[in-house]
TORVEX-639177 format. One record per residue (C-alpha): x, y, z; residue number from 1. Coordinates in steps of 0.05 Angstrom, whole numbers. Example, Ala and Ser with C-alpha at 12.3 -4.5 7.8 and 13.67 -1.06 7.14 Angstrom:
+--------+--------+--------+------+
|      u |      v |      w | resi |
+--------+--------+--------+------+
|    246 |    -90 |    156 |    1 |
|    273 |    -21 |    143 |    2 |
+--------+--------+--------+------+
END
This chain:
+--------+--------+--------+------+
|      u |      v |      w | resi |
+--------+--------+--------+------+
|   2927 |   1788 |   1578 |    1 |
|   2909 |   1712 |   1598 |    2 |
|   2945 |   1722 |   1665 |    3 |
|   2903 |   1780 |   1681 |    4 |
|   2839 |   1744 |   1661 |    5 |
|   2860 |   1683 |   1704 |    6 |
|   2870 |   1730 |   1766 |    7 |
|   2802 |   1760 |   1752 |    8 |
|   2768 |   1691 |   1746 |    9 |
|   2805 |   1668 |   1805 |   10 |
|   2784 |   1726 |   1846 |   11 |
|   2711 |   1720 |   1825 |   12 |
|   2711 |   1645 |   1844 |   13 |
|   2738 |   1660 |   1915 |   14 |
|   2686 |   1715 |   1927 |   15 |
|   2633 |   1664 |   1908 |   16 |
|   2664 |   1613 |   1957 |   17 |
|   2661 |   1665 |   2010 |   18 |
|   2590 |   1681 |   1997 |   19 |
|   2566 |   1608 |   2002 |   20 |
|   2610 |   1598 |   2064 |   21 |
|   2576 |   1661 |   2095 |   22 |
|   2510 |   1626 |   2079 |   23 |
|   2536 |   1559 |   2104 |   24 |
|   2559 |   1592 |   2174 |   25 |
|   2491 |   1625 |   2178 |   26 |
|   2453 |   1563 |   2169 |   27 |
|   2495 |   1531 |   2229 |   28 |
|   2474 |   1590 |   2270 |   29 |
|   2550 |   1614 |   2281 |   30 |
|   2541 |   1677 |   2240 |   31 |
|   2480 |   1717 |   2261 |   32 |
|   2489 |   1780 |   2218 |   33 |
|   2475 |   1789 |   2146 |   34 |
|   2521 |   1816 |   2093 |   35 |
|   2483 |   1850 |   2036 |   36 |
|   2492 |   1909 |   1988 |   37 |
|   2471 |   1978 |   2015 |   38 |
|   2414 |   2008 |   1978 |   39 |
|   2443 |   2078 |   1979 |   40 |
|   2514 |   2065 |   1945 |   41 |
|   2510 |   1990 |   1930 |   42 |
|   2570 |   1972 |   1980 |   43 |
|   2568 |   1907 |   2017 |   44 |
|   2559 |   1919 |   2092 |   45 |
|   2546 |   1874 |   2153 |   46 |
|   2478 |   1890 |   2191 |   47 |
|   2447 |   1861 |   2252 |   48 |
|   2391 |   1807 |   2254 |   49 |
|   2367 |   1807 |   2328 |   50 |
|   2310 |   1756 |   2320 |   51 |
|   2357 |   1707 |   2283 |   52 |
|   2413 |   1718 |   2338 |   53 |
|   2367 |   1698 |   2397 |   54 |
|   2339 |   1640 |   2355 |   55 |
|   2404 |   1611 |   2343 |   56 |
|   2425 |   1621 |   2414 |   57 |
|   2368 |   1586 |   2442 |   58 |
|   2375 |   1528 |   2390 |   59 |
|   2451 |   1521 |   2408 |   60 |
|   2437 |   1518 |   2482 |   61 |
|   2388 |   1461 |   2470 |   62 |
|   2437 |   1424 |   2425 |   63 |
|   2493 |   1429 |   2478 |   64 |
|   2448 |   1402 |   2533 |   65 |
|   2428 |   1341 |   2490 |   66 |
|   2500 |   1332 |   2469 |   67 |
|   2523 |   1334 |   2537 |   68 |
|   2470 |   1284 |   2562 |   69 |
|   2482 |   1233 |   2505 |   70 |
|   2554 |   1234 |   2507 |   71 |
|   2557 |   1235 |   2582 |   72 |
|   2520 |   1171 |   2583 |   73 |
|   2566 |   1142 |   2527 |   74 |
|   2629 |   1159 |   2566 |   75 |
|   2603 |   1124 |   2628 |   76 |
|   2596 |   1057 |   2592 |   77 |
|   2662 |   1058 |   2560 |   78 |
|   2713 |   1005 |   2585 |   79 |
|   2781 |   1032 |   2561 |   80 |
|   2810 |   1088 |   2605 |   81 |
|   2846 |   1121 |   2546 |   82 |
|   2782 |   1121 |   2502 |   83 |
|   2746 |   1155 |   2560 |   84 |
|   2797 |   1208 |   2571 |   85 |
|   2800 |   1227 |   2498 |   86 |
|   2725 |   1226 |   2486 |   87 |
|   2710 |   1267 |   2553 |   88 |
|   2768 |   1320 |   2538 |   89 |
|   2739 |   1326 |   2467 |   90 |
|   2666 |   1335 |   2490 |   91 |
|   2693 |   1386 |   2541 |   92 |
|   2723 |   1426 |   2487 |   93 |
|   2666 |   1422 |   2440 |   94 |
|   2622 |   1448 |   2499 |   95 |
|   2670 |   1505 |   2515 |   96 |
|   2671 |   1519 |   2438 |   97 |
|   2595 |   1526 |   2441 |   98 |
|   2598 |   1571 |   2503 |   99 |
|   2650 |   1614 |   2466 |  100 |
|   2602 |   1622 |   2405 |  101 |
|   2544 |   1639 |   2451 |  102 |
|   2589 |   1692 |   2489 |  103 |
|   2610 |   1724 |   2422 |  104 |
|   2545 |   1727 |   2395 |  105 |
|   2516 |   1756 |   2461 |  106 |
|   2572 |   1808 |   2481 |  107 |
|   2614 |   1819 |   2418 |  108 |
|   2565 |   1819 |   2360 |  109 |
|   2570 |   1894 |   2348 |  110 |
|   2648 |   1886 |   2349 |  111 |
|   2646 |   1829 |   2300 |  112 |
|   2603 |   1867 |   2253 |  113 |
|   2648 |   1931 |   2257 |  114 |
|   2707 |   1883 |   2242 |  115 |
|   2673 |   1852 |   2183 |  116 |
|   2655 |   1924 |   2158 |  117 |
|   2725 |   1944 |   2166 |  118 |
|   2754 |   1884 |   2124 |  119 |
|   2702 |   1908 |   2067 |  120 |
|   2723 |   1977 |   2071 |  121 |
|   2798 |   1962 |   2068 |  122 |
|   2784 |   1917 |   2004 |  123 |
|   2751 |   1973 |   1971 |  124 |
|   2805 |   2018 |   1990 |  125 |
|   2855 |   1973 |   1959 |  126 |
|   2810 |   1963 |   1897 |  127 |
|   2805 |   2038 |   1886 |  128 |
|   2883 |   2044 |   1878 |  129 |
|   2902 |   2051 |   1806 |  130 |
|   2920 |   1984 |   1775 |  131 |
|   2875 |   1944 |   1827 |  132 |
|   2810 |   1956 |   1794 |  133 |
|   2807 |   1876 |   1777 |  134 |
|   2821 |   1855 |   1850 |  135 |
|   2766 |   1819 |   1886 |  136 |
|   2799 |   1771 |   1936 |  137 |
|   2865 |   1743 |   1929 |  138 |
|   2887 |   1696 |   1868 |  139 |
|   2900 |   1628 |   1852 |  140 |
|   2933 |   1610 |   1919 |  141 |
|   2874 |   1636 |   1960 |  142 |
|   2827 |   1601 |   1907 |  143 |
|   2865 |   1534 |   1921 |  144 |
|   2864 |   1540 |   1997 |  145 |
|   2792 |   1556 |   1998 |  146 |
|   2772 |   1497 |   1953 |  147 |
|   2809 |   1450 |   2002 |  148 |
|   2773 |   1482 |   2059 |  149 |
|   2705 |   1472 |   2023 |  150 |
|   2722 |   1400 |   2009 |  151 |
|   2740 |   1388 |   2086 |  152 |
|   2673 |   1415 |   2104 |  153 |
|   2633 |   1378 |   2054 |  154 |
|   2665 |   1314 |   2078 |  155 |
|   2649 |   1334 |   2152 |  156 |
|   2576 |   1340 |   2135 |  157 |
|   2570 |   1272 |   2101 |  158 |
|   2625 |   1223 |   2127 |  159 |
|   2575 |   1191 |   2179 |  160 |
|   2523 |   1179 |   2124 |  161 |
|   2543 |   1109 |   2109 |  162 |
|   2543 |   1089 |   2179 |  163 |
|   2476 |   1118 |   2188 |  164 |
|   2446 |   1080 |   2130 |  165 |
|   2473 |   1015 |   2156 |  166 |
|   2449 |   1020 |   2226 |  167 |
|   2390 |   1066 |   2220 |  168 |
|   2345 |   1080 |   2278 |  169 |
|   2315 |   1142 |   2314 |  170 |
|   2366 |   1145 |   2371 |  171 |
|   2430 |   1132 |   2330 |  172 |
|   2405 |   1183 |   2282 |  173 |
|   2393 |   1233 |   2334 |  174 |
|   2464 |   1218 |   2364 |  175 |
|   2493 |   1226 |   2296 |  176 |
|   2459 |   1292 |   2284 |  177 |
|   2487 |   1319 |   2353 |  178 |
|   2554 |   1299 |   2337 |  179 |
|   2553 |   1327 |   2271 |  180 |
|   2523 |   1393 |   2287 |  181 |
|   2572 |   1402 |   2348 |  182 |
|   2633 |   1383 |   2303 |  183 |
|   2615 |   1429 |   2247 |  184 |
|   2601 |   1488 |   2295 |  185 |
|   2673 |   1477 |   2321 |  186 |
|   2702 |   1467 |   2252 |  187 |
|   2672 |   1529 |   2229 |  188 |
|   2706 |   1569 |   2283 |  189 |
|   2770 |   1541 |   2255 |  190 |
|   2745 |   1562 |   2183 |  191 |
|   2729 |   1628 |   2201 |  192 |
|   2798 |   1641 |   2233 |  193 |
|   2828 |   1608 |   2167 |  194 |
|   2785 |   1658 |   2123 |  195 |
|   2804 |   1717 |   2169 |  196 |
|   2879 |   1705 |   2162 |  197 |
|   2873 |   1693 |   2092 |  198 |
|   2837 |   1758 |   2082 |  199 |
|   2893 |   1796 |   2120 |  200 |
|   2945 |   1758 |   2074 |  201 |
|   2905 |   1779 |   2012 |  202 |
|   2907 |   1850 |   2033 |  203 |
|   2980 |   1851 |   2045 |  204 |
|   2989 |   1816 |   1978 |  205 |
|   2951 |   1869 |   1935 |  206 |
|   2980 |   1931 |   1969 |  207 |
|   3050 |   1902 |   1965 |  208 |
|   3037 |   1886 |   1887 |  209 |
|   3014 |   1957 |   1881 |  210 |
|   3078 |   1984 |   1914 |  211 |
|   3121 |   1941 |   1875 |  212 |
|   3098 |   1962 |   1809 |  213 |
|   3049 |   2024 |   1806 |  214 |
|   3076 |   2066 |   1861 |  215 |
|   3153 |   2049 |   1844 |  216 |
|   3146 |   2071 |   1775 |  217 |
|   3115 |   2136 |   1797 |  218 |
|   3168 |   2148 |   1846 |  219 |
|   3225 |   2133 |   1794 |  220 |
|   3193 |   2188 |   1749 |  221 |
|   3201 |   2237 |   1800 |  222 |
|   3270 |   2268 |   1786 |  223 |
|   3286 |   2339 |   1804 |  224 |
|   3297 |   2358 |   1736 |  225 |
|   3227 |   2340 |   1706 |  226 |
|   3183 |   2333 |   1762 |  227 |
|   3119 |   2375 |   1766 |  228 |
|   3077 |   2398 |   1825 |  229 |
|   3018 |   2358 |   1806 |  230 |
|   3063 |   2294 |   1797 |  231 |
|   3090 |   2308 |   1866 |  232 |
|   3024 |   2319 |   1898 |  233 |
|   2993 |   2257 |   1863 |  234 |
|   3052 |   2214 |   1887 |  235 |
|   3049 |   2242 |   1956 |  236 |
|   2980 |   2225 |   1964 |  237 |
|   2989 |   2155 |   1939 |  238 |
|   3046 |   2140 |   1987 |  239 |
|   3002 |   2173 |   2045 |  240 |
|   2948 |   2125 |   2027 |  241 |
|   2993 |   2067 |   2024 |  242 |
|   3019 |   2076 |   2090 |  243 |
|   2951 |   2091 |   2120 |  244 |
|   2925 |   2023 |   2087 |  245 |
|   2982 |   1989 |   2118 |  246 |
|   2971 |   2016 |   2188 |  247 |
|   2899 |   2001 |   2182 |  248 |
|   2914 |   1930 |   2161 |  249 |
|   2955 |   1921 |   2223 |  250 |
|   2901 |   1949 |   2263 |  251 |
|   2847 |   1908 |   2237 |  252 |
|   2890 |   1847 |   2245 |  253 |
|   2902 |   1860 |   2317 |  254 |
|   2828 |   1870 |   2327 |  255 |
|   2818 |   1802 |   2293 |  256 |
|   2868 |   1767 |   2339 |  257 |
|   2836 |   1799 |   2400 |  258 |
|   2768 |   1776 |   2385 |  259 |
|   2785 |   1704 |   2363 |  260 |
|   2845 |   1688 |   2405 |  261 |
|   2806 |   1642 |   2450 |  262 |
|   2765 |   1611 |   2397 |  263 |
|   2829 |   1595 |   2355 |  264 |
|   2864 |   1562 |   2412 |  265 |
|   2803 |   1521 |   2428 |  266 |
|   2792 |   1502 |   2356 |  267 |
|   2865 |   1477 |   2351 |  268 |
|   2860 |   1437 |   2413 |  269 |
|   2794 |   1408 |   2388 |  270 |
|   2827 |   1389 |   2321 |  271 |
|   2886 |   1356 |   2353 |  272 |
|   2846 |   1321 |   2400 |  273 |
|   2799 |   1292 |   2348 |  274 |
|   2860 |   1269 |   2310 |  275 |
|   2886 |   1231 |   2371 |  276 |
|   2814 |   1199 |   2380 |  277 |
|   2811 |   1177 |   2307 |  278 |
|   2881 |   1151 |   2312 |  279 |
|   2864 |   1113 |   2374 |  280 |
|   2805 |   1085 |   2333 |  281 |
|   2855 |   1063 |   2276 |  282 |
|   2901 |   1028 |   2327 |  283 |
|   2840 |    991 |   2355 |  284 |
|   2821 |    968 |   2287 |  285 |
|   2892 |    945 |   2272 |  286 |
|   2900 |   1004 |   2221 |  287 |
|   2843 |    975 |   2177 |  288 |
|   2783 |   1019 |   2160 |  289 |
|   2791 |   1068 |   2097 |  290 |
|   2739 |   1116 |   2127 |  291 |
|   2780 |   1129 |   2187 |  292 |
|   2844 |   1144 |   2150 |  293 |
|   2804 |   1193 |   2107 |  294 |
|   2778 |   1226 |   2167 |  295 |
|   2847 |   1231 |   2197 |  296 |
|   2877 |   1265 |   2132 |  297 |
|   2817 |   1312 |   2128 |  298 |
|   2832 |   1337 |   2201 |  299 |
|   2900 |   1342 |   2183 |  300 |
|   2889 |   1380 |   2123 |  301 |
|   2845 |   1431 |   2162 |  302 |
|   2903 |   1444 |   2210 |  303 |
|   2950 |   1451 |   2150 |  304 |
|   2905 |   1499 |   2116 |  305 |
|   2902 |   1542 |   2179 |  306 |
|   2974 |   1544 |   2188 |  307 |
|   2988 |   1557 |   2113 |  308 |
|   2942 |   1617 |   2114 |  309 |
|   2977 |   1645 |   2173 |  310 |
|   3048 |   1630 |   2150 |  311 |
|   3025 |   1664 |   2081 |  312 |
|   3003 |   1727 |   2123 |  313 |
|   3065 |   1731 |   2163 |  314 |
|   3106 |   1725 |   2095 |  315 |
|   3066 |   1780 |   2065 |  316 |
|   3071 |   1824 |   2126 |  317 |
|   3150 |   1816 |   2122 |  318 |
|   3149 |   1834 |   2048 |  319 |
|   3130 |   1906 |   2067 |  320 |
|   3195 |   1920 |   2099 |  321 |
|   3233 |   1897 |   2040 |  322 |
|   3196 |   1939 |   1991 |  323 |
|   3200 |   2001 |   2038 |  324 |
|   3276 |   1994 |   2038 |  325 |
|   3281 |   1985 |   1967 |  326 |
|   3235 |   2050 |   1952 |  327 |
|   3275 |   2090 |   2007 |  328 |
|   3324 |   2117 |   1956 |  329 |
|   3280 |   2124 |   1894 |  330 |
|   3270 |   2199 |   1914 |  331 |
|   3315 |   2250 |   1947 |  332 |
|   3262 |   2284 |   1986 |  333 |
|   3273 |   2287 |   2057 |  334 |
|   3202 |   2289 |   2078 |  335 |
|   3189 |   2222 |   2046 |  336 |
|   3247 |   2192 |   2078 |  337 |
|   3217 |   2213 |   2143 |  338 |
|   3154 |   2182 |   2131 |  339 |
|   3187 |   2117 |   2109 |  340 |
|   3231 |   2117 |   2169 |  341 |
|   3171 |   2125 |   2217 |  342 |
|   3134 |   2073 |   2180 |  343 |
|   3189 |   2021 |   2186 |  344 |
|   3197 |   2033 |   2259 |  345 |
|   3127 |   2019 |   2271 |  346 |
|   3132 |   1959 |   2231 |  347 |
|   3188 |   1935 |   2271 |  348 |
|   3150 |   1946 |   2335 |  349 |
|   3085 |   1918 |   2315 |  350 |
|   3110 |   1849 |   2281 |  351 |
|   3052 |   1804 |   2260 |  352 |
|   3051 |   1741 |   2301 |  353 |
|   2991 |   1693 |   2318 |  354 |
|   3004 |   1666 |   2391 |  355 |
|   2940 |   1642 |   2417 |  356 |
|   2931 |   1660 |   2491 |  357 |
|   3010 |   1670 |   2491 |  358 |
|   3018 |   1592 |   2494 |  359 |
|   3048 |   1574 |   2427 |  360 |
|   3059 |   1605 |   2358 |  361 |
|   3014 |   1578 |   2300 |  362 |
|   3061 |   1553 |   2245 |  363 |
|   3078 |   1489 |   2207 |  364 |
|   3129 |   1469 |   2264 |  365 |
|   3064 |   1464 |   2310 |  366 |
|   3039 |   1406 |   2267 |  367 |
|   3105 |   1374 |   2265 |  368 |
|   3109 |   1379 |   2344 |  369 |
|   3038 |   1348 |   2351 |  370 |
|   3052 |   1291 |   2302 |  371 |
|   3114 |   1273 |   2339 |  372 |
|   3075 |   1271 |   2401 |  373 |
|   3018 |   1233 |   2369 |  374 |
|   3067 |   1183 |   2344 |  375 |
|   3095 |   1174 |   2410 |  376 |
|   3031 |   1161 |   2444 |  377 |
|   3008 |   1111 |   2394 |  378 |
|   3073 |   1075 |   2398 |  379 |
|   3059 |   1071 |   2474 |  380 |
|   2990 |   1047 |   2464 |  381 |
|   3010 |    990 |   2420 |  382 |
|   3069 |    969 |   2465 |  383 |
|   3018 |    970 |   2521 |  384 |
|   2970 |    927 |   2485 |  385 |
|   3024 |    879 |   2463 |  386 |
|   3048 |    870 |   2533 |  387 |
|   2976 |    862 |   2558 |  388 |
|   2965 |    806 |   2508 |  389 |
|   3027 |    769 |   2531 |  390 |
|   3006 |    771 |   2603 |  391 |
+--------+--------+--------+------+
END
């Protein structure tokens, strides 16, 4: 009983966090549509807001122009060539991310709305299955990951506030605003990808739990000696519904990857470049400065959360194969065996992988590769500085 209550409270808490995150992304002008209850049946649906879309696009174009102007002047006066290179590439990635947001709002808004409505419809279909009525969005794992993601976003909003208070002037305040807005817009892309893959993983998790308990028990009861036509028809309907939900989850995950392939790649590159920039600052300050270390850990945590959500989704998608094989011999009906064989063959053909632009697989190994490259780069910088001082 207590476990059921905890799952229900965790799912309710994650639903609230997602609602606030949607409002947060709307305030940043990244999400231009609204998600509200339909007056007819009370279901959540995503709907267009054309006036807000054009207003957000015009505001982002203005901010991008000012950001390019101020940071272009800042890069010119820098003396260190390594610092110039990192800041310049980071500014370029930020401008490209702004351009990608504008393109998605202008050309792909209808597809994004259809994708969100498909996600909501899938959650309703899973929730309508017997034993899944208390399901909202994931459990305690999803809640913990979302809480860490919220903490990262809160720190991103206010980490420059102490510096702003100490060196308050109009020009510096405006520069901090441009930096914060551009960084938050890029970070929210990473957060949307994080929530998207977490949603796919939650769908896999709930449908796997249903097959492991509810459907398996019903299939075990279908023995040739005591099965009735009504029981056989109900079990067949549930099996067909589960297979259809699995295929729809695969379809929506492929559509999500198609739309967010480029934004995800840019967000990962931007995050790694920001980590390199902050690490360079730490080296220049001779490893002093608590705020820089916290910022470094925050960026690392964002990348880790993204990879954990993707790794969890990959794991849950592979659990489907094991469950299908376990349930294969629970019944002797040949028509059900054919359904499961065809389903398993489609699963093997459409294996779930996240490979942005075909360049690299997003996994925990990617973070290890980057950290090893970053340590090598910083070691080179330290040795170069020591040799320069000796000369």
